[in-house]
Backbone as JSON Lines, residues from 0, in Angstrom:
{"i":0,"aa":"X","n":[-3.97,18.63,22.58],"ca":[-2.55,18.87,22.63],"c":[-1.77,17.59,22.88]}
{"i":1,"aa":"X","n":[-2.32,16.71,23.72],"ca":[-1.62,15.47,24.02],"c":[-1.52,14.59,22.77]}
{"i":2,"aa":"X","n":[-2.49,14.7,21.89],"ca":[-2.46,13.89,20.67],"c":[-1.31,14.31,19.76]}
{"i":3,"aa":"X","n":[-1.02,15.6,19.71],"ca":[0.13,16.06,18.92],"c":[1.44,15.55,19.52]}
{"i":4,"aa":"X","n":[1.53,15.57,20.83],"ca":[2.74,15.07,21.48],"c":[2.9,13.56,21.26]}
{"i":5,"aa":"X","n":[1.8,12.82,21.33],"ca":[1.86,11.38,21.08],"c":[2.27,11.08,19.64]}
{"i":6,"aa":"X","n":[1.71,11.82,18.69],"ca":[2.08,11.61,17.29],"c":[3.56,11.92,17.05]}
{"i":7,"aa":"X","n":[4.04,12.99,17.66],"ca":[5.45,13.34,17.54],"c":[6.34,12.26,18.14]}
{"i":8,"aa":"X","n":[5.95,11.74,19.3],"ca":[6.73,10.69,19.96],"c":[6.7,9.4,19.14]}
{"i":9,"aa":"X","n":[5.54,9.05,18.58],"ca":[5.48,7.88,17.71],"c":[6.42,8.03,16.52]}
{"i":10,"aa":"X","n":[6.44,9.21,15.93],"ca":[7.34,9.45,14.8],"c":[8.81,9.35,15.18]}
{"i":11,"aa":"X","n":[9.15,9.92,16.33],"ca":[10.55,9.86,16.78],"c":[10.99,8.44,17.06]}
{"i":12,"aa":"X","n":[10.16,7.68,17.75],"ca":[10.54,6.3,18.06],"c":[10.49,5.42,16.82]}
{"i":13,"aa":"X","n":[9.63,5.76,15.86],"ca":[9.62,5.03,14.58],"c":[10.92,5.24,13.82]}
{"i":14,"aa":"X","n":[11.38,6.5,13.77],"ca":[12.68,6.77,13.13],"c":[13.81,6.08,13.87]}
{"i":15,"aa":"X","n":[13.73,6.04,15.19],"ca":[14.76,5.36,15.97],"c":[14.79,3.87,15.65]}
{"i":16,"aa":"X","n":[13.61,3.27,15.47],"ca":[13.58,1.86,15.09],"c":[14.19,1.63,13.71]}
{"i":17,"aa":"X","n":[13.93,2.54,12.79],"ca":[14.53,2.41,11.46],"c":[16.05,2.54,11.52]}
{"i":18,"aa":"X","n":[16.53,3.47,12.33],"ca":[17.98,3.62,12.49],"c":[18.59,2.39,13.16]}
{"i":19,"aa":"X","n":[17.87,1.79,14.09],"ca":[18.36,0.56,14.72],"c":[18.44,-0.58,13.71]}
{"i":20,"aa":"X","n":[17.42,-0.7,12.87],"ca":[17.47,-1.73,11.83],"c":[18.65,-1.51,10.89]}
{"i":21,"aa":"X","n":[18.87,-0.26,10.53],"ca":[20.01,0.05,9.67],"c":[21.32,-0.34,10.35]}
{"i":22,"aa":"X","n":[21.4,-0.07,11.65],"ca":[22.64,-0.39,12.39],"c":[22.82,-1.89,12.53]}
{"i":23,"aa":"X","n":[21.74,-2.64,12.65],"ca":[21.85,-4.09,12.74],"c":[22.4,-4.67,11.44]}
{"i":24,"aa":"X","n":[21.95,-4.16,10.32],"ca":[22.39,-4.7,9.04],"c":[23.76,-4.18,8.61]}
{"i":25,"aa":"X","n":[24.15,-3.0,9.05],"ca":[25.4,-2.4,8.6],"c":[26.47,-2.31,9.69]}
{"i":26,"aa":"X","n":[26.3,-3.03,10.79],"ca":[27.25,-2.93,11.9],"c":[28.55,-3.66,11.56]}
{"i":27,"aa":"X","n":[29.67,-3.12,12.03],"ca":[30.96,-3.77,11.74],"c":[31.21,-5.02,12.57]}
{"i":28,"aa":"X","n":[30.59,-5.15,13.73],"ca":[30.87,-6.29,14.58],"c":[29.62,-6.82,15.27]}
{"i":29,"aa":"X","n":[29.8,-7.96,15.92],"ca":[28.68,-8.6,16.59],"c":[28.23,-7.81,17.81]}
{"i":30,"aa":"X","n":[29.17,-7.25,18.54],"ca":[28.83,-6.5,19.75],"c":[27.94,-5.3,19.4]}
{"i":31,"aa":"X","n":[28.24,-4.64,18.32],"ca":[27.43,-3.49,17.9],"c":[26.02,-3.93,17.52]}
{"i":32,"aa":"X","n":[25.9,-5.1,16.93],"ca":[24.57,-5.62,16.59],"c":[23.77,-5.96,17.84]}
{"i":33,"aa":"X","n":[24.43,-6.51,18.85],"ca":[23.74,-6.82,20.1],"c":[23.26,-5.54,20.77]}
{"i":34,"aa":"X","n":[24.1,-4.51,20.77],"ca":[23.69,-3.23,21.34],"c":[22.53,-2.61,20.57]}
{"i":35,"aa":"X","n":[22.55,-2.75,19.24],"ca":[21.45,-2.22,18.43],"c":[20.16,-2.98,18.73]}
{"i":36,"aa":"X","n":[20.24,-4.29,18.92],"ca":[19.04,-5.05,19.28],"c":[18.51,-4.65,20.64]}
{"i":37,"aa":"X","n":[19.4,-4.41,21.59],"ca":[18.97,-3.98,22.91],"c":[18.3,-2.61,22.85]}
{"i":38,"aa":"X","n":[18.85,-1.71,22.07],"ca":[18.23,-0.39,21.9],"c":[16.9,-0.51,21.18]}
{"i":39,"aa":"X","n":[16.8,-1.46,20.27],"ca":[15.55,-1.69,19.56],"c":[14.46,-2.17,20.54]}
{"i":40,"aa":"X","n":[14.84,-3.02,21.47],"ca":[13.88,-3.48,22.49],"c":[13.39,-2.3,23.32]}
{"i":41,"aa":"X","n":[14.28,-1.41,23.69],"ca":[13.89,-0.24,24.47],"c":[12.93,0.64,23.68]}
{"i":42,"aa":"X","n":[13.18,0.81,22.39],"ca":[12.28,1.62,21.56],"c":[10.91,0.97,21.4]}
{"i":43,"aa":"X","n":[10.87,-0.35,21.29],"ca":[9.58,-1.05,21.18],"c":[8.81,-0.92,22.48]}
{"i":44,"aa":"X","n":[9.51,-0.98,23.61],"ca":[8.85,-0.78,24.9],"c":[8.23,0.62,24.97]}
{"i":45,"aa":"X","n":[8.96,1.62,24.5],"ca":[8.44,2.99,24.5],"c":[7.22,3.11,23.6]}
{"i":46,"aa":"X","n":[7.24,2.45,22.45],"ca":[6.09,2.51,21.55],"c":[4.88,1.82,22.17]}
{"i":47,"aa":"X","n":[5.11,0.7,22.86],"ca":[4.0,0.03,23.55],"c":[3.39,0.92,24.63]}
{"i":48,"aa":"X","n":[4.23,1.6,25.39],"ca":[3.72,2.49,26.43],"c":[2.96,3.67,25.81]}
{"i":49,"aa":"X","n":[3.49,4.23,24.75],"ca":[2.79,5.33,24.08],"c":[1.45,4.88,23.52]}
{"i":50,"aa":"X","n":[1.4,3.68,22.97],"ca":[0.13,3.18,22.44],"c":[-0.86,2.93,23.57]}
{"i":51,"aa":"X","n":[-0.37,2.47,24.72],"ca":[-1.24,2.31,25.88],"c":[-1.8,3.63,26.36]}
{"i":52,"aa":"X","n":[-0.98,4.68,26.3],"ca":[-1.46,6.01,26.68],"c":[-2.52,6.5,25.7]}
{"i":53,"aa":"X","n":[-2.28,6.27,24.41],"ca":[-3.21,6.8,23.4],"c":[-4.54,6.04,23.39]}
{"i":54,"aa":"X","n":[-4.55,4.76,23.77],"ca":[-5.79,4.0,23.78],"c":[-6.44,3.9,25.16]}
{"i":55,"aa":"X","n":[-5.79,4.46,26.18],"ca":[-6.29,4.43,27.56],"c":[-6.51,3.0,28.03]}
{"i":56,"aa":"X","n":[-5.54,2.13,27.71],"ca":[-5.64,0.73,28.1],"c":[-4.4,0.33,28.9]}
{"i":57,"aa":"X","n":[-4.61,-0.43,29.97],"ca":[-3.49,-0.86,30.8],"c":[-2.83,-2.14,30.32]}
{"i":58,"aa":"X","n":[-3.42,-2.79,29.35],"ca":[-2.87,-4.05,28.86],"c":[-1.51,-3.83,28.2]}
{"i":59,"aa":"X","n":[-1.34,-2.72,27.54],"ca":[-0.09,-2.46,26.83],"c":[1.06,-2.18,27.79]}
{"i":60,"aa":"X","n":[0.75,-1.69,28.98],"ca":[1.79,-1.48,29.97],"c":[2.31,-2.82,30.48]}
{"i":61,"aa":"X","n":[1.4,-3.77,30.67],"ca":[1.82,-5.11,31.08],"c":[2.61,-5.79,29.97]}
{"i":62,"aa":"X","n":[2.19,-5.58,28.74],"ca":[2.94,-6.15,27.61],"c":[4.33,-5.53,27.53]}
{"i":63,"aa":"X","n":[4.44,-4.26,27.84],"ca":[5.76,-3.6,27.83],"c":[6.66,-4.19,28.91]}
{"i":64,"aa":"X","n":[6.1,-4.48,30.08],"ca":[6.89,-5.1,31.15],"c":[7.37,-6.49,30.75]}
{"i":65,"aa":"X","n":[6.5,-7.27,30.15],"ca":[6.9,-8.6,29.68],"c":[7.96,-8.51,28.6]}
{"i":66,"aa":"X","n":[7.81,-7.57,27.71],"ca":[8.79,-7.38,26.64],"c":[10.13,-6.93,27.21]}
{"i":67,"aa":"X","n":[10.09,-6.11,28.27],"ca":[11.33,-5.66,28.9],"c":[12.07,-6.83,29.55]}
{"i":68,"aa":"X","n":[11.34,-7.7,30.22],"ca":[11.99,-8.86,30.83],"c":[12.57,-9.8,29.78]}
{"i":69,"aa":"X","n":[11.82,-10.04,28.72],"ca":[12.32,-10.89,27.64],"c":[13.52,-10.27,26.96]}
{"i":70,"aa":"X","n":[13.49,-8.97,26.74],"ca":[14.61,-8.29,26.12],"c":[15.86,-8.33,26.96]}
{"i":71,"aa":"X","n":[15.71,-8.2,28.28],"ca":[16.87,-8.26,29.17],"c":[17.5,-9.65,29.13]}
{"i":72,"aa":"X","n":[16.68,-10.68,29.22],"ca":[17.21,-12.05,29.21],"c":[17.87,-12.36,27.88]}
{"i":73,"aa":"X","n":[17.28,-11.92,26.79],"ca":[17.89,-12.19,25.47],"c":[19.2,-11.42,25.3]}
{"i":74,"aa":"X","n":[19.29,-10.22,25.81],"ca":[20.55,-9.47,25.72],"c":[21.65,-10.15,26.53]}
{"i":75,"aa":"X","n":[21.3,-10.63,27.71],"ca":[22.29,-11.34,28.53],"c":[22.72,-12.62,27.82]}
{"i":76,"aa":"X","n":[21.78,-13.34,27.22],"ca":[22.13,-14.57,26.5],"c":[23.02,-14.28,25.29]}
{"i":77,"aa":"X","n":[22.72,-13.22,24.53],"ca":[23.56,-12.86,23.39],"c":[24.98,-12.53,23.84]}
{"i":78,"aa":"X","n":[25.08,-11.73,24.9],"ca":[26.41,-11.34,25.38],"c":[27.19,-12.54,25.9]}
{"i":79,"aa":"X","n":[26.51,-13.43,26.59],"ca":[27.18,-14.62,27.09],"c":[27.64,-15.5,25.93]}
{"i":80,"aa":"X","n":[26.84,-15.59,24.88],"ca":[27.23,-16.38,23.72],"c":[28.42,-15.76,23.01]}
{"i":81,"aa":"X","n":[28.45,-14.44,22.91],"ca":[29.56,-13.77,22.25],"c":[30.85,-13.94,23.05]}
{"i":82,"aa":"X","n":[30.75,-13.83,24.36],"ca":[31.94,-13.92,25.2],"c":[32.48,-15.35,25.33]}
{"i":83,"aa":"X","n":[31.6,-16.31,25.52],"ca":[32.04,-17.68,25.81],"c":[31.81,-18.67,24.68]}
{"i":84,"aa":"X","n":[30.91,-18.37,23.78],"ca":[30.61,-19.3,22.7],"c":[29.58,-20.35,23.08]}
{"i":85,"aa":"X","n":[29.1,-20.3,24.31],"ca":[28.11,-21.26,24.78],"c":[27.22,-20.55,25.79]}
{"i":86,"aa":"X","n":[25.93,-20.84,25.73],"ca":[25.0,-20.16,26.62],"c":[24.83,-20.97,27.91]}
{"i":87,"aa":"X","n":[24.65,-22.27,27.77],"ca":[24.42,-23.12,28.92],"c":[25.76,-23.7,29.38]}
{"i":88,"aa":"X","n":[26.03,-23.55,30.66],"ca":[27.31,-24.05,31.19],"c":[27.18,-25.46,31.67]}
């Protein structure tokens, strides 16, 4: 039963990634693209955790944590660049 739930979750997050890609390419502004990239990072983290559950491996959970930290820093850097035009002060 858990395998059916994992397959369904993989499909849902896969569709969410496709919708995020569509939003990145068709967004009207830069802010919307940054939000779509941030949501894409969250979906990739979810896929990594689901894959870790399906393979019974803890390495993917650590990879998800590293990806979350990198995604947070990149989102902050994008927003700072959009607001000020410069990342390093």
